Backbone bond lengths (Angstrom), bond angles and torsions (degrees), N, CA, C in turn:
res aa  C-N    CA-C-N  psi(-1)  N-CA   C-N-CA  omega(-1)  CA-C   N-CA-C  phi
1 X - - - 1.449 - - 1.525 108.24 -
2 X 1.307 116.08 126.62 1.453 122.67 -179.16 1.531 108.40 -99.85
3 X 1.315 116.30 109.03 1.472 119.35 -174.05 1.525 112.95 -71.68
4 X 1.331 118.51 -29.49 1.459 119.93 178.40 1.524 111.09 -67.95
5 X 1.327 116.96 -42.41 1.458 119.85 177.46 1.523 110.60 -67.90
6 X 1.316 116.51 -34.54 1.455 120.45 178.65 1.528 110.77 -64.71
7 X 1.333 116.91 -43.81 1.467 120.54 177.27 1.524 111.36 -64.24
8 X 1.324 116.96 -41.82 1.459 121.46 178.71 1.527 110.32 -63.70
9 X 1.332 117.03 -40.80 1.459 121.18 178.22 1.514 112.37 -65.88
10 X 1.327 117.48 -39.19 1.458 120.88 178.38 1.529 110.94 -67.99
11 X 1.318 117.50 -36.34 1.466 120.75 176.30 1.534 110.43 -64.44
12 X 1.328 116.60 -44.06 1.465 120.34 177.53 1.531 110.64 -64.90
13 X 1.326 117.63 -37.09 1.458 120.70 178.43 1.528 110.66 -66.36
14 X 1.322 117.46 -37.03 1.461 120.65 175.45 1.516 111.62 -64.13
15 X 1.323 116.75 -41.16 1.469 120.69 176.23 1.517 110.31 -63.56
16 X 1.320 116.93 -40.08 1.459 121.78 177.89 1.526 111.39 -60.73
17 X 1.318 117.27 -44.58 1.459 120.89 -178.70 1.525 110.77 -66.23
18 X 1.318 117.34 -40.96 1.472 120.24 178.24 1.522 110.18 -63.62
19 X 1.324 117.40 -43.95 1.469 120.97 178.82 1.523 111.89 -65.16
20 X 1.337 117.15 -31.34 1.460 120.16 178.57 1.526 111.91 -66.05
21 X 1.311 118.38 -23.89 1.455 121.17 177.00 1.527 112.24 -91.71
22 X 1.320 117.39 -38.27 1.468 120.87 -175.18 1.527 112.11 -75.09
23 X 1.325 118.05 -43.48 1.468 121.20 -173.75 1.533 113.25 -62.24
24 X 1.330 120.62 -48.25 1.468 118.33 179.18 1.529 113.19 -65.33
25 X 1.322 117.21 -30.88 1.461 120.14 177.20 1.521 110.09 -64.75
26 X 1.320 117.12 -42.67 1.467 120.26 178.35 1.531 111.65 -64.13
27 X 1.328 116.90 -42.18 1.460 119.78 179.35 1.533 109.98 -65.21
28 X 1.327 116.94 -42.22 1.462 120.50 179.05 1.525 111.31 -62.64
29 X 1.325 116.83 -44.03 1.462 120.14 179.58 1.528 111.55 -65.40
30 X 1.317 116.47 -35.12 1.468 119.20 177.85 1.523 110.35 -65.18
31 X 1.326 117.51 -44.98 1.460 120.11 179.79 1.522 112.25 -68.92
32 X 1.323 116.06 -28.93 1.456 120.11 179.24 1.527 111.69 -71.74
33 X 1.313 118.56 -29.53 1.463 123.95 -177.52 1.520 111.03 -117.07
34 X 1.308 117.32 59.56 1.466 120.77 -175.27 1.523 113.06 -69.24
35 X 1.313 118.61 -22.83 1.465 120.06 -179.61 1.529 112.64 -85.28
36 X 1.310 117.67 -6.26 1.465 122.14 -179.19 1.531 109.75 -73.64
37 X 1.350 118.05 146.26 1.476 119.44 -178.54 1.537 113.95 -66.80
38 X 1.323 117.59 -21.02 1.467 120.41 179.69 1.533 112.08 -94.22
39 X 1.325 117.28 19.60 1.474 121.02 -178.24 1.529 111.44 -59.08
40 X 1.320 117.41 -53.63 1.466 120.84 -175.81 1.532 113.23 -66.59
41 X 1.347 119.48 -43.24 1.473 117.30 178.17 1.531 113.29 -63.89
42 X 1.339 117.60 -39.20 1.463 120.12 -179.86 1.523 110.50 -69.57
43 X 1.327 116.55 -39.63 1.466 120.00 177.50 1.531 110.49 -63.54
44 X 1.319 117.03 -43.77 1.472 120.60 178.68 1.526 110.95 -63.50
45 X 1.325 116.45 -41.20 1.468 120.23 177.86 1.522 110.88 -63.43
46 X 1.331 117.48 -43.15 1.462 121.34 179.34 1.512 112.70 -63.59
47 X 1.329 116.60 -44.02 1.469 120.18 179.05 1.528 110.39 -66.85
48 X 1.321 116.44 -39.78 1.468 119.94 176.61 1.522 112.17 -62.01
49 X 1.332 116.39 -40.62 1.465 119.74 177.59 1.524 111.79 -68.73
50 X 1.330 117.67 -33.07 1.470 120.56 175.59 1.527 110.70 -63.08
51 X 1.319 116.10 -45.02 1.468 120.59 178.53 1.525 110.39 -64.83
52 X 1.332 116.20 -41.58 1.462 120.47 177.92 1.522 111.15 -63.03
53 X 1.329 118.23 -38.41 1.458 121.86 178.78 1.527 110.56 -62.96
54 X 1.321 117.33 -42.09 1.464 120.42 179.56 1.527 110.55 -63.96
55 X 1.334 116.37 -44.14 1.470 120.61 179.58 1.528 110.27 -63.67
56 X 1.331 116.76 -45.05 1.463 120.20 179.33 1.525 111.36 -63.16
57 X 1.328 117.39 -34.69 1.459 120.16 178.27 1.518 112.07 -62.56
58 X 1.335 117.01 -49.43 1.463 119.82 178.70 1.523 111.65 -65.34
59 X 1.327 115.51 -39.46 1.460 120.17 -179.51 1.532 110.78 -65.76
60 X 1.323 117.17 -40.98 1.465 121.09 -179.99 1.522 110.67 -65.58
61 X 1.329 117.35 -41.64 1.465 120.07 179.10 1.523 110.56 -64.44
62 X 1.328 117.48 -40.16 1.469 120.74 178.40 1.530 111.13 -62.93
63 X 1.332 116.71 -45.05 1.461 120.24 -178.83 1.535 110.41 -67.67
64 X 1.340 117.16 -39.72 1.463 119.73 177.73 1.524 111.68 -63.25
65 X 1.320 117.10 -42.23 1.464 119.69 178.57 1.523 111.57 -66.74
66 X 1.325 117.31 -38.46 1.463 119.68 176.02 1.528 110.55 -64.87
67 X 1.327 117.35 -37.58 1.454 120.75 179.35 1.522 112.58 -70.09
68 X 1.327 117.32 -36.40 1.459 120.78 -179.12 1.520 113.03 -81.39
69 X 1.323 116.76 -43.95 1.458 120.41 -173.34 1.515 114.05 -101.31
70 X 1.312 117.64 -17.67 1.459 121.40 -177.03 1.516 110.49 86.82
71 X 1.325 115.14 161.61 1.463 119.86 179.06 1.513 109.84 -76.04
72 X 1.313 115.92 128.53 1.462 120.62 175.63 1.516 107.61 -94.40
73 X 1.310 116.06 121.19 1.449 120.68 178.08 1.526 107.47 -105.13
74 X 1.302 114.11 118.88 1.476 119.04 -179.82 1.509 109.30 -100.99
75 X 1.307 115.10 146.73 1.460 120.46 177.51 1.519 108.76 -92.23
76 X 1.323 117.06 135.84 1.476 118.43 176.76 1.524 110.43 -69.05
77 X 1.285 116.24 151.11 1.480 120.98 -177.92 1.491 111.16 -77.12
């Protein structure tokens, strides 16, 4: 078990969870205020954060698994 990778994975997972709450709120607020002049920038920011949350989620799971199980090195056939 690699504790440094585990800590890094938990930090990324925390960022993922925070983004999972913030991004949908931004998208919802953008759609709720479509006549506002900042509609497009807020919508773009919300969608960008949604995509970032998905990437961070997969990345955090990969780092956590590497920290818990170790890197598996396979030999090519």
